[in-house]
Residue, then its C-alpha position, 0 to 999 in steps of 0.5 A: m897219621s896215613g900221611e906218615k904211614n905212606n911216606r914211610i912205605l914211600v921211603l922204604d920203597g926208595l931204600r929197596g931201589f937204592a939197595i938194588l942199584l947198590v947190588f948192581l953195581f957189584h954184579g955188574y962191575y966187580i964179581w964177574s971180573k973174569r967175564y967182563p969185556f973190560g976185565m978187572l978194570y973197576k976192581d979197585n973202585i970202592l963204590v962197586k967193590y962193596g956194592d954187595l952191602g945192599v943186601q944188608l940193606f934189604f935184610l934191615i928193611s925186611g926187619f922193618v917190614i916184617l914186624m910191622s906186617m906181624e902186628n897187623t897179622s893175627g896168627f903164624f899160618k896167616f903170616i907165612k901165607k901173606r909172604w909166601i904170596r908176596l914171594f912165590p908168584s915172581m920167584l915162579i916167573c923169574s925162575i921160569i924166564i932164567y930157564a927158558t932165556a938161558g940158551f939165548f943168554y949162553e954167555r952166562p956166567l953161571g952156565i945154562p942151568d938144569l930143569k932140576s935147577l928151578l926146584p931150590g928157588i920155587l921152594f925157598v930152600d938152599e941148593g946144599l940142603l936138597e943135594k943132601i936130601f935127594k943125593t944129586d947135585f943142584p946146580v945154581l940157577e941164580s946166584s942171587f937167590w942165597s939171600l931169599y932162602i935166609e929171607v924164609k928161614f927169618y920169616i919161619i923162626f921169627g914167626i914161630l917165636y912171635y906168636l908163641f911168645k911176642r915181640n920181645i922174646a922173639l927178637l931175643g930168641i933170633f938175636i942169640i940165633y945170631i950170636i952162636a952163628v957169628a961165635y961159632q964163625i969167629l971160633e973156626f977162623h981162629q982154630l978154636l972150635p972143637l972138631s966135633l963141632l965142624p960138621f955144623k958148619a954147613y947149617i950155621g952159616n945163614f944164621v950170621y945174617f940174622g942180626w940184620f933183621v933184629s936191627g931193623a926190627m929194633i928201628y921199627i919199634y923206636y920209630k913206632e913208640r919213640k923210646k930211647k931204650y929201643l934205640l940203644a937196643f938197635f945200636i947195640a944190635t947193629i954193632c953186634a950185626m957188623f961182625y956177621m962176615y968176620k973172616l972179611q972185616d976190613a975198615v973200608r968195609n966196615i965204613y962203607l957199612l957204617i954209611i948205608i946203616f947212616i942211609f936206612v936211619g936217616s931216611l926214616f928220621w930225617k925229612p931231607l934224606e926222607r925226600f931225597f930216597s923218596m925221588r920217583i927214580f928210587t921208589f919205581i925202581g924199589f918197586l921193580s926191586y924183587p924181580l929185578y934182583l932175581l932176574h939180573e945178575n947172569m942176563m946182564v953179564s950176558v948182554m954185556i958180552k953180546l953188546s961189546k962184539y958188535v956196538a962200541i960202548p964206553y965201559a963205565v956205561l956198558p953195564i948201566v946199558s945192559f941193566s937197563f936191558v933188563i928193567p922192562i921184563a921186570y916192569i912186566v913181572a912186577t906190574y902185571l904177572e905177579p899181581y895176576i898170580q897173586k889174585k889167582i892164589n887169593r881167590s882159590 
């Protein structure tokens, strides 16, 4: 039994590594084409164009892991404390590193951040909400932080529902929130939304990602109980979840997404795929995935621009070399700084 548990955790780390590599492709070759030394050279490369779907893989993994964590945590406040201790130290450390080094990495696509740009990440609250509260702007420190704000919303809402009403009602509640958000998005796209509901756009957008958490949780239940009704629920939830970005739906994007879903499920139930994503390269990157995700985007692009001025590096490998520069920093955070702060918090 313990061996199965260890393998499961190992392959989930490997999947995290795969997810951050997909995100790296998107940030390193596609999204900042106006800033890259190679411009839009790779804009039609399908592998990099849809690399942002690595975030959906992160959400699937979170749905799996969070439900597993809740089943081993006795109450809502203990659960939230555990999640905060898991997320806050790296967010604090990485935010400080990003702010302190921004002058050196001045080629950052998002520019040099203000001191107040630290606040959204440390609070896990998106900039738009803070701007409404404080009536001032909060320039984005790192655009990647958006997914953490969604994760925290999920932790709080799902946690409250889970500890009040137990598992199935909690999952149904999260799924209903997702359906409402997607219905809102579809009606808005087709200009069928009543004008009275338009002001809610700023508040409802993040919830279109909740379907992925439900899918991850459903596959965890099936993994644990092997009851076919939960496998069916996973398929239904996943089909619904694929409408999360209705405005951007296209056949190639959906095929890419289906491949990612197959990799996620296959790694849990098919030994060859499990062994592949349990390889050291994936699990090592997976171990670093949280601080690496927080740090890499602007820093990597800045390094790419610096290197291209002085070293003749082939464009195809320039992002890889630049990404490799961020890995040791993420390693120090994950191995030494994050555990140190977590121990201090736990002792207090």
